[in-house]
C-alpha angles and dihedrals in degrees: 000000000000121000110266121233116256118259117224113258093229126059113234118246093255090070129240094281091054091048092051090051090050090048091051088051088055090051090051092053089053092051102258093112104193115206116253090239089054090055090054090048090049091054090051092047093051090047089053098048096035130224097263094078104065095189094054092046091053093051092045091055097043094046091056105032101043123055099165119076092209090065098055092097092052090049091053092052094048091044088057092048094050105037099033106028097030096235109157099165128041114226115227092256092052091046091052091048093051089048093051103039127042113244123229137202107261117250119237118263124222118258117274120244088262090062099251119113117236124234111294113272095358123120125237092268091058093243135106120008119245091244091056090052090048096052092048098046118102113259090236091061099051114121122226091241089064094060095096095054091040090055091053090053092048091052090056090051094046090057087068095050098045097048134059137172110272130217096250126075135221131201116259137180096236123021144138097250132053120232094226100187093047090043092056092047093049094048097043088092090062095060096258096310112134100231100143125048121209119197132192137205136186118270116246113238130187122251119210110239132195120197121200117187128194110229098175123129095271091056096050095112090057100043094097092053091048092052092048089049091047093049092048090050092049092051094043098046117024090189093061123107121221124193137172125202142187115140089343139018124265122197106216103170097101093045092053096054089090114116091221111071093204092052091047092054090048091053091051093051093045098049102037129066133186099063122147093024132111127311131244102170096168095055092045092051089050090056090046093050093049092048095046095044090051090054094040094232102127099076110100093000129131114227119203118191117197107196144119090232098240106145134177094190132087111294090213090061091050092048091050094049094047089052089048091049093047092052092055105036127066094232136001118200129181122207114197121186091202093060089076089076109090090218095053118122123183094238101133110106097242095053093041091052095051102037100081092057100048127103091217141003114200139171118250106182095123140010092263092061090049089050091052090052092051092049094048091049090051092049092048092053092051 
């Protein structure tokens, strides 16, 4: 359970009910949009549990103001901003940042030499949180001791990629749409008076995802990030397929089922050969297409290719296989670490051959760029 933000020791003059209403307004600005009835319930819940017990107050607010599990991390971040830092309005720049990058619960900081612990997730200077530094750092500069936290962040991002709103609806306590038929049935006992509202929301369904990572020599600095991403995906979604490619295709799904990420990476390195060599993306995609079509797993799937696009094979083969892949899969996205450079242009023949037939082409030089990709894909699906 993440460390909860500290609550100020003194209650502001506006009173606790006024502060909860202001906090719900902050949630609304960030896109969480709690229902007015939920705000009233939150005031009653906090009045029942009291403000002396910080843990109970946190759970009382979260249980009433957040109905979607995917927004718990955003709630934690906003809770920290409001109750610890005293931020009651988000400036436009902060709103844009929260809308572009997923927010995470801050990690606890070690105690200071004086014995008092600093604010959760904030450095000694009282500035940027460690998670914010981690998501903005180039993937080539990540230290091995940051792998555990990086994996937690990747799991939160993968939840966006592997789920999508379905076509069917389910009843919910607070939602944007009314379930009219159910509403009329529920209120028939009251003689036609609408005394009880019934809302509905779309069911969340899983989307099959296939991840292909380039492990050629030019992608050596990013291999560790790819393996962490692949292991997190394998643990998060057992139905996902993970492949690596250089001059040939490697199927990594079975190797990455290990609970321990370090052991999973060791198994991959022990039982596969041909890493850090040349790149034949077209031939590897041909093998991938044949294998997936034989198993019937491409229909409705999302394919994510993590590569810099440098290819020694025939561009015509790559173009043909990308078109073949695009015709079978639901979406094909390409993540390129080099695209993070403002001066980058997709001029290499492999990238130029594949680019016109992709559903999206995104940078992947740090975790923040990967987070932006996950959020844009989620917004496009909705």
